[in-house]
N, C-alpha and C positions, 0 to 999 in steps of 0.2 A: 517655439515652445510648446510643450504640452500644457495645455490648458492648466491651471491652478498649479502650476510650477512658480520655483522660490527665485528666477534672476536676476541679480541684480546687474550695475555696477559699478564694480566692485574696484579697489585703489590699492597699490602693497609698493614700498617700496622700492624693491626689485622681485627679479623675477623666480628667484630662485625657491625651492619648494619648501622652506621654513618663514621667508616673507609674506611668498604672497599665500599663503595659506593662512597668515595671521595680521590679513589687508582688511581691509574695511570697506563699507558701503558708501560711494558718495554722490547718487542721487533718492530721491525719492521715487523716481522714473523706477518702473518695474516691468522688465521685458516678461509678458507671459503670453503674447499673441502667436500669428502667425506672417513670417517677413521673407520677403526678396527684395533685395538691395535697398533697401529702407535707408534713408537717415537721419539721426537725431542730432536735436542740439542738448548737447549732456548738459542742465544744470547743477552745480554740487550742492547739496543741503548746506546750512547755514556755516557748521563749526567746520567747513573743509575747504581745500582754496587750492589752485591746481598743483603751488610748488609743494605742495604734500605728497604729490600724486609724479612716480617716477614709472607705475606700470599703473596701467587701465583696461580693466579685463571686462569682459562677462561671463558672470561668474554663479554656480547654482547654488545655490548657500544650502541645502542639507545634505548632498557629495561630497561637498567642496572639489565640484570640476570647475575645470577653466577651460570653458568654451570658444575662447579667444584671447590675444591680447595683442597690444604694444607697449613698446618702450620710448620712455622720454629720456632723450640722451642730451648730457648739458654742453653747450657750445663753447663754452669757453673753453673748457674740458679738448676739444677737440681746434680749436683756432688753429694748432700749429701744423695740424695734418693737416691731410688732402678733403676736406670735411664737405661737405657741400652747404651753401646759405642756409641760414637759420627757416623756418619756419614761417608763415605767418602765427601770431598772436592769440591767445584764447579767453576770450572777455580779456584783453586786456595785461592779460600774465604767459607767465612761460615765455617771453621775448626772446632767451637766450639760449631754449633748447631745442631739440630737432627731433621730430619723431620717427624712427626706427620697426619699422614691419619686420614682426617675427617672421621667419622665411620656416617654414617647416620642409622636412624632408622631402615630401610628394608635391613640390612644387617647384613650377616648371615655367619655362616662358611661351613654351610651345607645346601641343597635341595634336595626335594624327592617332585616327581611326585605319588600326590595320585589318578588323574583321569585329563582328559583331563582339567576339570576346577579348581582341586582342589590341590595348594599343597601346602606341613608343611614344614618350614626353623626349623634348631634351633641352637645355640647356648652354649657349654660344658661352665661352672667355677664352678671344685669342689672346690676351695675354700671355696666358699660362698653354696655346696652343692647342684645347684643353675641349672636349664638348662631352657634359653628364648628360645622360641619355638614363632615363626611368624606363623600364620592362612594366607593363600593366596586363594580367590575363586571368579569367575565369576558369579556370582553370583547375584538376585537381594537384593535390598536396605532391603525387609520385609525377609530377609531368614538367619539362622544361619550358624555358621559353628561348627563343636564340633568333637574333637581329644582327644584321652585320650589310658591307656593304661587296658589294659583288666585283668580280675581276670585271675591268671595261673593257677587255678586249676577248670576253664569255660571251653572247649570243643563243638565242632561243632557246631550246631544250637541253643546253649544257650551260645554264644561264649560271647555278650555283657552283659548276666546275672553278676553283682557285678566287670562293669566295672567303671574306674573314670577318667571321660571324662570329657572337661572344654567346654563349649559353648563360644561363641562368636559371636558378632554381634552389631546393631547399633539401639538408641532407636531412637522412633520420633522425638528428637532433633537433630538427626546426631551426636550424641555421642556414641562412641564406649563404648562396655561393654565386661566382663567375666566372668563368672562365674562355680562355683566350680560341678559339677554332678558328684551325683551315679547312676546307674539303679540298679533297686529292681527287675522288671518288664521287661516286653513286653508291654508298651502301656504308654502313656502320664501318667503324674504327676496325681495322684487323691487322693484324701482325706477319709479315711474311716471314719466310724462313731465315734469310739473309739478317733477322731481325727488322728490319723497317718495318715500317705503320704508310698503312695510307687509308683512307675514308677520310669521318668527320671525326676527325684526330685531334686532338690538342694542341697548339703546336710546343707545349714540353716533348709529347711524344718523337716530333720528330727529330731531338737532336739525337736517336739512337743510331741515323744514316745519315744526320749530317752534322756535323761537328760544330757548327755555326751556334752560339752562343745565341740562347734566345732565353725573353723570359716575355709574363706575361703583360701584354699591355695595357690591361680594365685594373680596376681597381675598384674592390665595391667600395660602396659607402653607405648603404644604408639597406634592409629591406624587411617585409612582414608578412604575413598572411592573414586575411581578417576579412572574415565573411564568407569563406570559398575562393579570395580574390587574391595573387600572389603578387607583388610589389617588389621588383631589385635596384636599387640607382646605383651606375656606377661611370667612371668615367676610363676614359682612355682619348689619346694626341689625334691629333689633326695632321700635322705631317710631316711631327719628330717619329719614326716607326722602324722597325727591319723589315727593306727592301727585297726579303723573300715569302712570311710566310704572312705578312700586314698589308694591308692600303691604304697607303693618305687618302683624306678626306678635306678634299677644295670645298673649303664653306663656301664660296660664289658658283658653284656650279652645279645643275640637275645629275643628280651620281643616279643609280640601280642599286636599292636595297631590299633585303629577298628577310624574309622572317617564318619562322616556323612553331608550331607546337604537336608535343608529342610525350608520348613519354620517355624515363630516362632509365636505366640502366645502374644501379651505383658500384661503387667497388669491391674488388673480390680478389681473391687469392693470385689468380692471373693478370687483370690488370688493376690500376689503383687510382683508375680517373674516374669520371660519372660522365657516363658516355650517353649522347642523345640516339630511341633507337627511330627504327620511320615514322617517320609524320603522318602517316596517310593519305589516302590518293581525295582527299578535300580539298581543290584550291579554293583558293581566299576564305578559306574558314579555319584550316590548319596547318596551310603554308601560302604563301605568295611572294609577290613581288612589285612595288613601284618607284619611279622618280619621285627624288625630293630633294630640294636645294635647304640646305639646312640654316640658311642668315634669311627662310621667308619666315617672316613670323605666320605661324598657324593654328588655327584651335577651336577647330571640327570634335571634338570631346565634349558630350550633352550630360551631366551630371556621373550618376559613382557607375560604377558596373555592379551588374546583379547576378550571383549566379545562382544555377538551378539546384545545383549540391552546394550546402554549405557549412558543408563537412569541413573545419580550419582550425588554426592550433588554437584562439582564441573558446572551442569551447569544447567543455572536457562533459564527459556520460559520463556516470558513477556504474561500476557496470560489481553488486554487491560478493559476486568472486572475488575480486581482482584490488589490491590494496592501490589507493592512490597516492603517491608520494610529494612527499611537501619537500621541498628545497629553498633556495633563496638562493636568489644574483640581480647581477645588473637589470636595471629597468630599461630594456630595450627600446621595448614598445611599449608601453602600460597603456591599458585601455581609459583611463581616465583620470589625463594630464591634471593637477599638475600631480609628482610620485616623487619618491624621495630615492635615493641615489641605490635603493637595495632595494627587492622587494620579492616576493612569493612566486614560484613558480610549481607548479603539480605535474607532475607528469612530463616534466621540461618543457612546460608551456609558462609563458610569462602571465602571469596573471590570467587564466581563463576564466572565462562563467563558466559555473561547475553547474553540472540540474543533477539533481537529484531525484528518484520516484519515494514521496511517503511508503514506509512502510515495509523499503529494503534498508538489512542497514549498509552504512558504509563505511567502510576501514582506509583511515588517513598511517601512512607511517611517515611519522614525523624526523627528517632529516637535515631542518633549516639552520642549525647553530643554536646553541646554549641559549645567544640573545636573543633569540626570538621566539616567543610562547604564540603560535596556533589557538586558534580559539573561531568560533562559528558563534555568532551576532545578530542582532537588530541595528543595530547602529550601520551606517554606511562607510563610514572614518574608518570606527575602528582608535586603536592602539588605547587601553583602557578610560573607554566612554566611558565609564559609570561614573569618572568622576564629574562632567560635566554635562550626563544625558542618565540623568535618574530613571528615566525611563528604561533605559538598556533592558534583552532579555537576553541571554549567552544560551545557547544550545547546548554545546560541544566544546570540551577545550578547555584552559585555561593556562596558569602559571606553572601545570605541571606539565603540560602537552608540548615537550621541548626535548631535541633531542640531534645527535650529530648521525652519517653515514654507517660511524664504525660504531654506532650503539644507538637505531632509531626507538625510536617512540609510537607505540598503538595505538590512535585513539578508534574507538569505534562509537558511531556516531547513529542513529536508527530514525528519524525524521516522521513523525506521524501526522496524524490525520489534520492535527493542529497548529500544525510548523506553516507558518505564513508562506507564500505564494514567491516574497521576493526579500533574504537574507545574504548577509554576506558574510566572508571569510576575511578574518587580517588576524597582525602580530597584533600581541597584549600591551606589548611598550612602544610603538609609533605605529604612526596613522597613515594609510593609504598604501599597506603597504600587498594586499591582496584587493579582491574582489568580489563579485556578484554571483549569489548562491541562485540557480532554479527549483525550483521546489513544484514537483509538480503532479500529480493522481498518476499514480500507476492503478496498475488493478486493483481493483477494490477489495480483491484476495488478499493483497499484501498490505493492506492499509489494515483489515476486520482479524482478528481471529477466527471466524467464524462464519458461516455461510449456507443458504439453504432456499432452496428455489419454491416457490410456493405455488398453490394452486393454480392448478392450469400451463404452467410451465411460459405464464407471462410477466412474472417479478421475482426476481431475486432479493431475497433481503440478506444484510447483511450485520452482522455487532461484535462488540466486543466488549467482555464483564471488564467492572473493578471493582473496588470495594464498596462505594456509595453509589453512584452511577453506571449507565449503558449507553457504549454511541451506537447507532443504530444509523442506516444507512439504505438506503431502495433503488433499485433502480427498472426501470421498465424494458422491456426487451420490445416493445414497437413503438413508432412514434405515435407524442400524444399530446395535448397543451398541458396537461395537470397531471400528478401522479399523488393516490391519497393509499395510504397503510390505516389499518385501523386493527384492536388492542376485543377483539367480544369474537363472539359466536355469527356475528352476521353483524351490516353496515348499523345496525339500529340497534340503541342501546351500547352505539363501543363508543374509542378514545379515537379521532381518526389526526392522523397525521396530512396534510395538506403538503405537498412539494406544486410551486407554478412560477413561470417567468410570467413578471408583470407588465402596463405596458413602456415605462420607462427603461426594460430590457433588466432589472433585475430581480436576483430568484430569492421566493418568498418563502416561509413555513410557517403555516401558520397552525394552532390546534384545536382539537373541536368535541367536542360532545354532540351525540347526535340520539333522540330517543326517537324519529320520526321515518316515515319514508319519504315525505315533503322536504322542500326547502325550507320553511318556519321551522323544522324541526333539527336543524344545524345551525348548534350554539358555541357561539366563538367561547372560547377557554385562553388561557393564561397560563400556559406553563411553565416552568422554569427550565427555558430549553436553551444550551448553552452550543457554541461552534454551529452555528447553522448556516449549512450553503447550499443552495441549489443550482443546475448546471440546468445544460440541455444539450448536446451532440446530437447533428443529425438528425434531430425531434424527440432522439428518446433520452426521456425524462431520469435523472437522477436527482436526489434529494439526501441529506444528513440532517445529523443532530447529537447531541449528546445529553440527558435529561435525567434527575437523580432519579432512584430507585426507588424511596421512597418523597414524596411530594412532600415538600418543607411548610405546607398548610396545617396548619392545625383542626383540621375534620368538619371543615365548616360548609353551612351551605355548597356551597361551590362542588361542582361535580370533579372538575379535578382535583379534587383533595381526594379524593377515592381509586386513582386512576398507581392502584399499588402496585408492580410489577415485582413479583419472587421468581426468583432461581430458579428454586428448586421446586417450584411447577410448572407446569406445560402452560403457556402463552401461546394462546389463538388469538392467530393471525391471519385477516381477510383485504384484499385492495379492493382497488378500482383505478378506472384512468377515464379520461375524457379530454373535451374539446379545448375548455376555456373555465377558466375560475378566475371568482373573484368578489373579494370582501364588501365590496360596496352595495353589490343590487344581486345579490345570490337569489338565482330563481330554478324554474324546471328547465329550462335551457342548460344553466351548471350543470342538471347533476350527470349522475355518469353514465358514458356508454358503454364499457366494457367492467364486468368486476367478478373475482373470483365462486366459482360455483357453490366452495363449499369452506370454512377454518380447516387450516394448516395448525399441528400443535406441534412448537416448536420449542425444542428441549433446551433452555438455555443453556445449562450446566455441559449438556454432553455434546451440544457442537450441530445438535440431527433435528430433524422433523419426524412428523408421520401425517397423514390425513386423517385426521375428524368424521371417520366415513359413517355411512346410515348404516342401523344395527343391521347385520349382517342375518339371516335366518340358521345360519349353520351355527352362530353361535347363538339363538336362543333354544335352539335345543339342546345345544350346549347344557346352558344356566338349566336348566329346565330339569336337565335330566342331574346334575349332582342337586339337585339340589331333592328329586326324588330320592336318590342316594343316600345325601346325608342326613334330610332331615329326615323322610322315611325309614326306607328300608335299613340301614345300619343303626340309627338308633332300637330302630324297631330288635336288631338280630338282640340284643341287648339287653334293652326290655324281657324279653322270653326265654334269657339267660337266667334273668335276674326273679322274673316273676311266675314264671309257669313251671316249676318244677315239681309244683304238684299234682297236674298231669297224667291221666295213665301211661306208663309203659315210659319210652324216652322219646316221646312226645315235642317236647318243650328246645332238645339237643335237637332236630330235626328243623322243628324252626328256626333254629339260632342258625344253625349252616347255611339254612335257604338265605335266609331274609342275607347274612351277614356274603356270602357268595354272588348273590344278585347285586348285590348293592355293589362289591366291588366289580365285575363285569363292568357293570353299567359308568360304575366313575372309570373305569381304563378307556371305555369306549368314548365317551364323553369329553378325553381328555386330548382321546384323537382328532377326534371333528375337529377341536380347536386348532391340534397343531400344521391341522392340512388346512386347516382356513386362515392360519395366520403365516403358513411357509417357515416353519420354526419355530422351538424354544426361545423366549423373550425375559428370560429371568430378572425385569428393570420397573417391577411392582408389588408392593406388597401383594397383592390378591393373587399373582404367579407364588410368590416366594410362600402365601401360608399352604394353597393349592398343592402343590410339590412335597411341603412339610409332610401335608394331610394323610395325601399316599403314599407316600413312602408309610409310616405309620400305618396306615390303613393293608398294606401289604406284608408287612410284618408279622399279620394274626396267623395265616394258615403259614407260615412257615413255621411259625412257633405251635400252633397245633399240630404238625408231623414230627418234630420230637416232643410229644407230650407225656411224662414221666409216667407209668404205668398209678394202677388206682392201686389203694392199699385194701389188703382183705379183710374181712368181716373183724372189724371188732380193735383189728392193727393200726396202731400209729400212725398218720400220715406220715411220709416221709420228707426232710427238709427238701428236696427238690421239688421234689411235687408244692409242699407250699410257694418256694420261690418261682416256680413254674407261673401259681396260678395265681399267685399278686400282678408278675410281668404280665400276663395274659389280659385281667382285668386292667390295671395299669394304661397299657400301649393302647387299650381299645378303649378305654373313657377318655382318652389325652387325644386319638382319632379323630372323636366325634368333636369336641373343641377345639378343634384346630380347623375341620371341617364347616364347625358353625360357622367361622372368622373368616374363612373362605367365601365363606358366603354372602357375606357382610362386603368384603373388602372388593369381592367381587359386582357388588351393585355400587360401590361407588367408582368405583373403576371404569364403569359400564356408562355414568352418570358423567366424567372428567373427558371421555375420548368419546363419546359417540353423542352428548348433551342430549343422553333422554330422557325425554320431558313425565315420564310417570316414574322415575326412579325413587321418587320420597315415598310415591304410595306403596311402593312393591316392597321398602324397608320398612316399613310401619307393618308389610301385611304380615314380610318375616318373624318382625320381631312378636307380633301375636299371634302366631304361627306356633313358636320356641316358646311360648311365653302357656300357652295352651300345655304344650307339652312339659313344662315344669311341673305344672298343676296336679296333670295327669301320674306324674312318676311320686309325684307326695302322695297322690292320694293312695298309691296302690302300694310304697313305702308307707303308709299307713294301716294298711289294708294283711300287709305281707307281717308284718310288726305283730299285729292282733291272732293272726293265726299261729305264729308263733306262739306266741304265749297260751293260745289256750292248748294248741299242743299238749305244750311241755306240763301244763296242767290239765292234763287228761281226762277234760271241758268236748276234745274234739269229736265227732263221734264217724271220720275220720269217710263222708262218704260214698270219695272218691274212689276208696280204695286200695290203691296200686299204689305208694307212695314212693317211690324211687325218687330220693334226692340226694343224689353224691354231693352236692355242692351246694344245700338248702342256708346250709352258715352262712351269713355273709364273712368273708376276709378278713373285714379289718375289726371283726367281733373278738374280745379276749378269748370265749369262754369258746372253741370250734372243735367238734366232735368226729372222731373218724370214720370215714365213709365205710358201705356194707353195703355192699352191690343183692343183700336179699332185703326184698321192701318191708317184709313183716322185721323180722331182726330188723334193721334200722330204725324201724317207730319203736318199737320196745327201748332198741338200746338209749334211743332220745329219751324218753320220756321218762326210763329208769334212772341214768345215767344226767340229763339235765339239775333234778335237784340235790343229788349227790354234789355233784360242783355248785355247787349252790350255797 
């Protein structure tokens, strides 16, 4: 018995399912050790007497499993029969009762090893002139087992000719069969042109050539297939046989028997029999012969047969693409007796073990009847267990999960990483109709929604986001004693999660705050981790846990209270490995042997990652060129158009055009540098979005200038097209500057997030000061411009510069707008004379 099991001596009124399931514990002696031919004195508890016990069982309480039992029969009821004498009394009781040992169909009086994978068992019944034979082989489901008696007249190489053999196996529906065969030739069964047959053929096939009334002398009793081992029990007569194709068995003589294992061919449109194919050429492995006297007591079978290939009818491996058909039927060989008369079948197998993978959906096509409601539960017995087991967890199904073949009900269940390793499927209405579900880890990629490979390709990170929590797994790609992942730019000043296997073989995951590079700087924390698992396979470590996005503590002094995961912000992840970890005596020897070279930025919402790189020289040039354009040249061009129109000739215009085109050229060149270095456009940050908007606005200006309406003649009012164009030109230009400056600041923010540049804050302050100085300069220039215009309007200006061509000297946003004049002197006179009139 497994250590810690809850196995007891169990009493019941009878051995039927209802009574033995509702039995009772009869002794305080628990069976929780390993036993081999042990004897016990079963001492009853005070309120139990032997007269209350008709069945004594070894009973596993949690799973309601009968590991074996004996039945006590009343002697008085058998007095008039040929019953044996009463057994000795037990502690003075049960004097009128006999003990009848329950015989399983796998129990025989004799057993003989034919090969390391094949055994024959038998029991004689001389009164019925019969022998019951059990064939047991560790062989494939599509293979046959053959055993029979050789013709006494055949010898040497022709030993098989004329042999009378039984061929057993399993059909496509997993049901056992046995057929009586006669061997007339060393070949598979073949049909001649005259309709006769020859070879290894069933007796009934010979009726075509010989009209003798033949019957199948073998009678199937029982069959099962378990753990890759086939077992079939059948009965045949000893002497009362057909003299043409069956051989009598002399139970007192040494007779030669033959046996074989091999592939079997199922029926088809030409032949309606299961026919054995060639057994192969490995004597004493796939075929053989020996002499047996069935009256001799033989038992050289030690221990069970163990098949290398455990494929069998008792295991179903769920495939996410193929539905599992759930039906009900008679309990032919239920794996966990006792059981009701009707149990669940999955894919035509009687209550098999069902193996599913976490993260892979399983589809059930339920056709078990309207009286069978299928469900997946934590309770090993089922049958509406919640009434007696308040801790029962139902994982799928329920009252609505019922259907019939004509109208099946489909149920989809997706076991996740939190599903226990062992659960059960049953009927909601009756106990023990189903059996066990093995939940195994498939690929972690099936269990989690997202995954990325961390730095140096040594650790893979998996995660699934939910509303308030995140489930995380990390798997190393090489052998290690522990695996750690940390959230931060490095192991220093990071929140670490360390998984390792302790000295007792138990997987552990602990959390730490690390604020230094030595062992004393690693501080154990107490984060609220759930569904924690850590395991190692071939030395490769995997850790898993679920944690809340926001810690439940209220921002006290504990460092873990600040360990917040914001799914909208890239999460910096590093890793480390080492040979050994411990909580008790952490020292320098426990420190990591391998670490990541740099953090990886994990984008939780997008399910991707990007490396946190060193600041690339090309990107430094990109930033400087963008500052030169948006911080110097382009604003300088706008200032020239606004405040230098009093210069001689068209100097202000040339300065404006040269600065604008120079700035735009530098912007486009800087953009090409960044695109070439980053290998494409990635519009996934505020910096890139602002940058593209600013460049688009900047590129509009040259196109806008190319469609500039003609200036009005001297003394003419500016056309509406000209006014609209000037408004658009100035608004787009000034908007481009504002968006460009926003792109500079968001670029600094992106620089800090992606590359962890330590001087980002200093650069931000430098930008702020630069643009503040620029703003103060604009205010001063605007003040001087207003003064100049006022002096000119009232005639107090001496116009020392002489040539005042000012086509656009008046602010477009002013209400007193003057018509343009190409003659500077006329323009000056008109403005001096007309402005007072407008007032």
